[in-house]
N, CA, C and O atoms as a GROMACS GRO file, in nm:
protein
  316
    1MET      N    1   0.253   1.445   0.669
    1MET     CA    2   0.145   1.385   0.745
    1MET      C    3   0.064   1.296   0.652
    1MET      O    4   0.046   1.326   0.534
    2MET      N    5   0.015   1.186   0.707
    2MET     CA    6  -0.061   1.090   0.629
    2MET      C    7  -0.203   1.139   0.608
    2MET      O    8  -0.265   1.196   0.698
    3SER      N    9  -0.254   1.116   0.488
    3SER     CA   10  -0.386   1.168   0.455
    3SER      C   11  -0.494   1.061   0.454
    3SER      O   12  -0.612   1.094   0.463
    4ASN      N   13  -0.458   0.935   0.443
    4ASN     CA   14  -0.556   0.828   0.435
    4ASN      C   15  -0.640   0.824   0.563
    4ASN      O   16  -0.585   0.822   0.673
    5ASP      N   17  -0.772   0.822   0.548
    5ASP     CA   18  -0.862   0.822   0.664
    5ASP      C   19  -0.841   0.702   0.755
    5ASP      O   20  -0.845   0.715   0.878
    6LEU      N   21  -0.819   0.585   0.698
    6LEU     CA   22  -0.799   0.464   0.778
    6LEU      C   23  -0.671   0.474   0.860
    6LEU      O   24  -0.668   0.437   0.977
    7VAL      N   25  -0.566   0.524   0.800
    7VAL     CA   26  -0.439   0.541   0.871
    7VAL      C   27  -0.458   0.641   0.984
    7VAL      O   28  -0.411   0.619   1.096
    8ARG      N   29  -0.525   0.751   0.955
    8ARG     CA   30  -0.549   0.853   1.057
    8ARG      C   31  -0.632   0.794   1.172
    8ARG      O   32  -0.604   0.821   1.289
    9ARG      N   33  -0.733   0.714   1.139
    9ARG     CA   34  -0.815   0.649   1.243
    9ARG      C   35  -0.730   0.556   1.329
    9ARG      O   36  -0.747   0.552   1.450
   10PHE      N   37  -0.638   0.483   1.267
   10PHE     CA   38  -0.550   0.395   1.344
   10PHE      C   39  -0.473   0.477   1.448
   10PHE      O   40  -0.469   0.440   1.565
   11PHE      N   41  -0.414   0.586   1.405
   11PHE     CA   42  -0.336   0.668   1.498
   11PHE      C   43  -0.424   0.732   1.604
   11PHE      O   44  -0.384   0.741   1.720
   12ASP      N   45  -0.542   0.776   1.568
   12ASP     CA   46  -0.631   0.841   1.663
   12ASP      C   47  -0.696   0.745   1.761
   12ASP      O   48  -0.712   0.777   1.879
   13GLU      N   49  -0.734   0.627   1.714
   13GLU     CA   50  -0.814   0.535   1.795
   13GLU      C   51  -0.734   0.423   1.861
   13GLU      O   52  -0.775   0.373   1.966
   14GLU      N   53  -0.625   0.383   1.803
   14GLU     CA   54  -0.557   0.261   1.849
   14GLU      C   55  -0.423   0.288   1.916
   14GLU      O   56  -0.376   0.206   1.995
   15CYS      N   57  -0.361   0.399   1.886
   15CYS     CA   58  -0.223   0.421   1.928
   15CYS      C   59  -0.211   0.474   2.071
   15CYS      O   60  -0.177   0.590   2.095
   16GLU      N   61  -0.239   0.385   2.164
   16GLU     CA   62  -0.213   0.414   2.304
   16GLU      C   63  -0.063   0.394   2.327
   16GLU      O   64   0.003   0.334   2.242
   17PRO      N   65  -0.008   0.443   2.437
   17PRO     CA   66   0.136   0.431   2.460
   17PRO      C   67   0.191   0.289   2.444
   17PRO      O   68   0.300   0.270   2.390
   18HIS      N   69   0.117   0.189   2.491
   18HIS     CA   70   0.164   0.051   2.478
   18HIS      C   71   0.179   0.010   2.332
   18HIS      O   72   0.278  -0.053   2.294
   19VAL      N   73   0.082   0.044   2.250
   19VAL     CA   74   0.086   0.009   2.107
   19VAL      C   75   0.204   0.078   2.040
   19VAL      O   76   0.275   0.016   1.960
   20VAL      N   77   0.225   0.204   2.072
   20VAL     CA   78   0.338   0.278   2.014
   20VAL      C   79   0.470   0.212   2.054
   20VAL      O   80   0.557   0.193   1.969
   21ARG      N   81   0.485   0.176   2.182
   21ARG     CA   82   0.608   0.111   2.228
   21ARG      C   83   0.632  -0.022   2.157
   21ARG      O   84   0.744  -0.050   2.116
   22VAL      N   85   0.528  -0.102   2.143
   22VAL     CA   86   0.542  -0.233   2.077
   22VAL      C   87   0.587  -0.215   1.933
   22VAL      O   88   0.680  -0.283   1.888
   23LEU      N   89   0.523  -0.126   1.861
   23LEU     CA   90   0.557  -0.107   1.720
   23LEU      C   91   0.697  -0.048   1.702
   23LEU      O   92   0.773  -0.095   1.618
   24LEU      N   93   0.731   0.053   1.780
   24LEU     CA   94   0.865   0.113   1.768
   24LEU      C   95   0.973   0.015   1.810
   24LEU      O   96   1.080   0.011   1.749
   25SER      N   97   0.947  -0.064   1.911
   25SER     CA   98   1.043  -0.164   1.954
   25SER      C   99   1.072  -0.264   1.843
   25SER      O  100   1.187  -0.299   1.817
   26GLU      N  101   0.968  -0.310   1.777
   26GLU     CA  102   0.984  -0.404   1.666
   26GLU      C  103   1.058  -0.338   1.550
   26GLU      O  104   1.142  -0.400   1.486
   27MET      N  105   1.027  -0.214   1.523
   27MET     CA  106   1.093  -0.143   1.414
   27MET      C  107   1.241  -0.120   1.443
   27MET      O  108   1.323  -0.121   1.352
   28ASN      N  109   1.275  -0.100   1.569
   28ASN     CA  110   1.415  -0.081   1.607
   28ASN      C  111   1.493  -0.212   1.608
   28ASN      O  112   1.615  -0.211   1.592
   29ALA      N  113   1.424  -0.323   1.627
   29ALA     CA  114   1.490  -0.453   1.640
   29ALA      C  115   1.511  -0.523   1.506
   29ALA      O  116   1.595  -0.613   1.497
   30ARG      N  117   1.437  -0.486   1.405
   30ARG     CA  118   1.441  -0.558   1.278
   30ARG      C  119   1.470  -0.467   1.160
   30ARG      O  120   1.445  -0.347   1.164
   31SER      N  121   1.522  -0.529   1.056
   31SER     CA  122   1.540  -0.456   0.930
   31SER      C  123   1.498  -0.540   0.811
   31SER      O  124   1.494  -0.491   0.698
   32LEU      N  125   1.469  -0.667   0.834
   32LEU     CA  126   1.426  -0.758   0.728
   32LEU      C  127   1.306  -0.840   0.775
   32LEU      O  128   1.283  -0.856   0.894
   33GLY      N  129   1.232  -0.890   0.679
   33GLY     CA  130   1.121  -0.979   0.711
   33GLY      C  131   0.987  -0.908   0.721
   33GLY      O  132   0.970  -0.792   0.683
   34LEU      N  133   0.894  -0.983   0.775
   34LEU     CA  134   0.755  -0.940   0.783
   34LEU      C  135   0.704  -0.979   0.921
   34LEU      O  136   0.728  -1.091   0.967
   35THR      N  137   0.634  -0.890   0.986
   35THR     CA  138   0.574  -0.923   1.115
   35THR      C  139   0.438  -0.854   1.125
   35THR      O  140   0.420  -0.743   1.076
   36SER      N  141   0.344  -0.922   1.190
   36SER     CA  142   0.208  -0.870   1.200
   36SER      C  143   0.164  -0.860   1.345
   36SER      O  144   0.206  -0.938   1.431
   37PHE      N  145   0.080  -0.763   1.370
   37PHE     CA  146   0.023  -0.740   1.502
   37PHE      C  147  -0.128  -0.726   1.489
   37PHE      O  148  -0.178  -0.667   1.393
   38THR      N  149  -0.200  -0.782   1.585
   38THR     CA  150  -0.344  -0.767   1.592
   38THR      C  151  -0.377  -0.686   1.716
   38THR      O  152  -0.346  -0.727   1.828
   39PHE      N  153  -0.439  -0.573   1.695
   39PHE     CA  154  -0.480  -0.487   1.806
   39PHE      C  155  -0.632  -0.492   1.817
   39PHE      O  156  -0.694  -0.582   1.760
   40ASN      N  157  -0.692  -0.401   1.888
   40ASN     CA  158  -0.837  -0.406   1.912
   40ASN      C  159  -0.919  -0.405   1.784
   40ASN      O  160  -1.004  -0.492   1.765
   41VAL      N  161  -0.895  -0.310   1.699
   41VAL     CA  162  -0.975  -0.295   1.577
   41VAL      C  163  -0.890  -0.312   1.452
   41VAL      O  164  -0.941  -0.349   1.346
   42PHE      N  165  -0.761  -0.285   1.464
   42PHE     CA  166  -0.674  -0.284   1.347
   42PHE      C  167  -0.568  -0.393   1.352
   42PHE      O  168  -0.519  -0.429   1.460
   43ASN      N  169  -0.533  -0.443   1.235
   43ASN     CA  170  -0.419  -0.533   1.219
   43ASN      C  171  -0.312  -0.453   1.147
   43ASN      O  172  -0.340  -0.380   1.052
   44VAL      N  173  -0.188  -0.468   1.192
   44VAL     CA  174  -0.077  -0.394   1.133
   44VAL      C  175   0.030  -0.492   1.090
   44VAL      O  176   0.074  -0.575   1.169
   45THR      N  177   0.071  -0.483   0.964
   45THR     CA  178   0.179  -0.566   0.913
   45THR      C  179   0.296  -0.475   0.877
   45THR      O  180   0.283  -0.384   0.796
   46LEU      N  181   0.410  -0.504   0.940
   46LEU     CA  182   0.533  -0.431   0.909
   46LEU      C  183   0.611  -0.515   0.810
   46LEU      O  184   0.654  -0.626   0.841
   47ASP      N  185   0.628  -0.463   0.691
   47ASP     CA  186   0.699  -0.533   0.584
   47ASP      C  187   0.833  -0.462   0.564
   47ASP      O  188   0.843  -0.364   0.489
   48PHE      N  189   0.936  -0.514   0.631
   48PHE     CA  190   1.067  -0.450   0.627
   48PHE      C  191   1.134  -0.468   0.492
   48PHE      O  192   1.210  -0.382   0.448
   49ASP      N  193   1.107  -0.579   0.426
   49ASP     CA  194   1.170  -0.605   0.295
   49ASP      C  195   1.126  -0.504   0.190
   49ASP      O  196   1.205  -0.467   0.103
   50ASN      N  197   1.001  -0.461   0.196
   50ASN     CA  198   0.948  -0.366   0.098
   50ASN      C  199   0.928  -0.226   0.154
   50ASN      O  200   0.873  -0.138   0.087
   51SER      N  201   0.972  -0.205   0.277
   51SER     CA  202   0.964  -0.073   0.344
   51SER      C  203   0.823  -0.017   0.343
   51SER      O  204   0.801   0.099   0.308
   52ARG      N  205   0.727  -0.102   0.383
   52ARG     CA  206   0.589  -0.056   0.385
   52ARG      C  207   0.515  -0.111   0.506
   52ARG      O  208   0.559  -0.208   0.568
   53VAL      N  209   0.405  -0.049   0.538
   53VAL     CA  210   0.318  -0.092   0.647
   53VAL      C  211   0.178  -0.104   0.590
   53VAL      O  212   0.131  -0.016   0.519
   54VAL      N  213   0.112  -0.215   0.622
   54VAL     CA  214  -0.027  -0.235   0.581
   54VAL      C  215  -0.112  -0.232   0.708
   54VAL      O  216  -0.085  -0.304   0.803
   55ILE      N  217  -0.214  -0.149   0.706
   55ILE     CA  218  -0.308  -0.138   0.818
   55ILE      C  219  -0.443  -0.186   0.768
   55ILE      O  220  -0.493  -0.138   0.666
   56GLU      N  221  -0.501  -0.282   0.841
   56GLU     CA  222  -0.632  -0.337   0.803
   56GLU      C  223  -0.731  -0.310   0.915
   56GLU      O  224  -0.698  -0.320   1.033
   57ASP      N  225  -0.852  -0.277   0.877
   57ASP     CA  226  -0.961  -0.255   0.971
   57ASP      C  227  -1.035  -0.387   0.988
   57ASP      O  228  -1.097  -0.436   0.894
   58ASP      N  229  -1.029  -0.445   1.109
   58ASP     CA  230  -1.094  -0.573   1.136
   58ASP      C  231  -1.246  -0.566   1.121
   58ASP      O  232  -1.310  -0.667   1.090
   59LEU      N  233  -1.304  -0.450   1.142
   59LEU     CA  234  -1.448  -0.435   1.135
   59LEU      C  235  -1.499  -0.410   0.994
   59LEU      O  236  -1.620  -0.415   0.970
   60ASN      N  237  -1.409  -0.383   0.902
   60ASN     CA  238  -1.445  -0.357   0.763
   60ASN      C  239  -1.349  -0.435   0.674
   60ASN      O  240  -1.238  -0.389   0.649
   61PRO      N  241  -1.390  -0.552   0.626
   61PRO     CA  242  -1.301  -0.638   0.548
   61PRO      C  243  -1.243  -0.570   0.424
   61PRO      O  244  -1.139  -0.612   0.374
   62GLU      N  245  -1.310  -0.469   0.374
   62GLU     CA  246  -1.259  -0.398   0.257
   62GLU      C  247  -1.170  -0.281   0.295
   62GLU      O  248  -1.116  -0.212   0.208
   63GLY      N  249  -1.155  -0.259   0.426
   63GLY     CA  250  -1.078  -0.144   0.470
   63GLY      C  251  -0.933  -0.179   0.498
   63GLY      O  252  -0.902  -0.245   0.597
   64ASP      N  253  -0.844  -0.134   0.411
   64ASP     CA  254  -0.702  -0.147   0.436
   64ASP      C  255  -0.630  -0.031   0.370
   64ASP      O  256  -0.680   0.032   0.276
   65ALA      N  257  -0.511  -0.003   0.421
   65ALA     CA  258  -0.432   0.108   0.369
   65ALA      C  259  -0.285   0.070   0.378
   65ALA      O  260  -0.244  -0.010   0.462
   66GLU      N  261  -0.207   0.130   0.290
   66GLU     CA  262  -0.063   0.105   0.288
   66GLU      C  263   0.009   0.238   0.299
   66GLU      O  264  -0.033   0.338   0.241
   67VAL      N  265   0.117   0.238   0.375
   67VAL     CA  266   0.196   0.359   0.396
   67VAL      C  267   0.343   0.317   0.404
   67VAL      O  268   0.374   0.203   0.438
   68SER      N  269   0.433   0.409   0.373
   68SER     CA  270   0.575   0.376   0.380
   68SER      C  271   0.617   0.356   0.526
   68SER      O  272   0.562   0.417   0.617
   69LEU      N  273   0.713   0.270   0.545
   69LEU     CA  274   0.764   0.240   0.678
   69LEU      C  275   0.822   0.366   0.744
   69LEU      O  276   0.801   0.389   0.863
   70SER      N  277   0.893   0.446   0.668
   70SER     CA  278   0.954   0.567   0.725
   70SER      C  279   0.848   0.669   0.768
   70SER      O  280   0.862   0.732   0.872
   71GLU      N  281   0.743   0.684   0.689
   71GLU     CA  282   0.636   0.777   0.725
   71GLU      C  283   0.562   0.727   0.849
   71GLU      O  284   0.526   0.806   0.937
   72PHE      N  285   0.539   0.596   0.856
   72PHE     CA  286   0.471   0.536   0.971
   72PHE      C  287   0.554   0.556   1.097
   72PHE      O  288   0.500   0.596   1.201
   73ARG      N  289   0.684   0.529   1.089
   73ARG     CA  290   0.773   0.547   1.204
   73ARG      C  291   0.773   0.693   1.250
   73ARG      O  292   0.765   0.721   1.369
   74SER      N  293   0.782   0.783   1.156
   74SER     CA  294   0.784   0.925   1.189
   74SER      C  295   0.658   0.966   1.264
   74SER      O  296   0.664   1.041   1.362
   75GLU      N  297   0.546   0.917   1.219
   75GLU     CA  298   0.418   0.948   1.285
   75GLU      C  299   0.414   0.889   1.426
   75GLU      O  300   0.370   0.955   1.520
   76LEU      N  301   0.460   0.765   1.442
   76LEU     CA  302   0.464   0.702   1.574
   76LEU      C  303   0.552   0.780   1.670
   76LEU      O  304   0.517   0.800   1.787
   77GLU      N  305   0.666   0.825   1.622
   77GLU     CA  306   0.761   0.896   1.708
   77GLU      C  307   0.707   1.031   1.754
   77GLU      O  308   0.757   1.086   1.852
   78GLN      N  309   0.608   1.084   1.687
   78GLN     CA  310   0.548   1.211   1.727
   78GLN      C  311   0.442   1.194   1.835
   78GLN      O  312   0.398   1.293   1.895
   79LEU      N  313   0.401   1.072   1.860
   79LEU     CA  314   0.295   1.048   1.959
   79LEU      C  315   0.351   1.047   2.100
   79LEU      O  316   0.276   1.029   2.196
   0.00000   0.00000   0.00000
């Protein structure tokens, strides 16, 4: 389980079923490149080349967190 507070907030506050479907769909469709999504409060960048996800808090310019792509996918699949 992810321990970063910002990552936890993203999952608790932003991950409605539509957001989960969009992110998992993109993860299933791609294996290379970089793609970004802007949601209500958070921006999410899926970096397939480096197997990482960057989550940024739009309301706090200094707020960002990085997590592995596999850990992020696992958490999404549990929702």
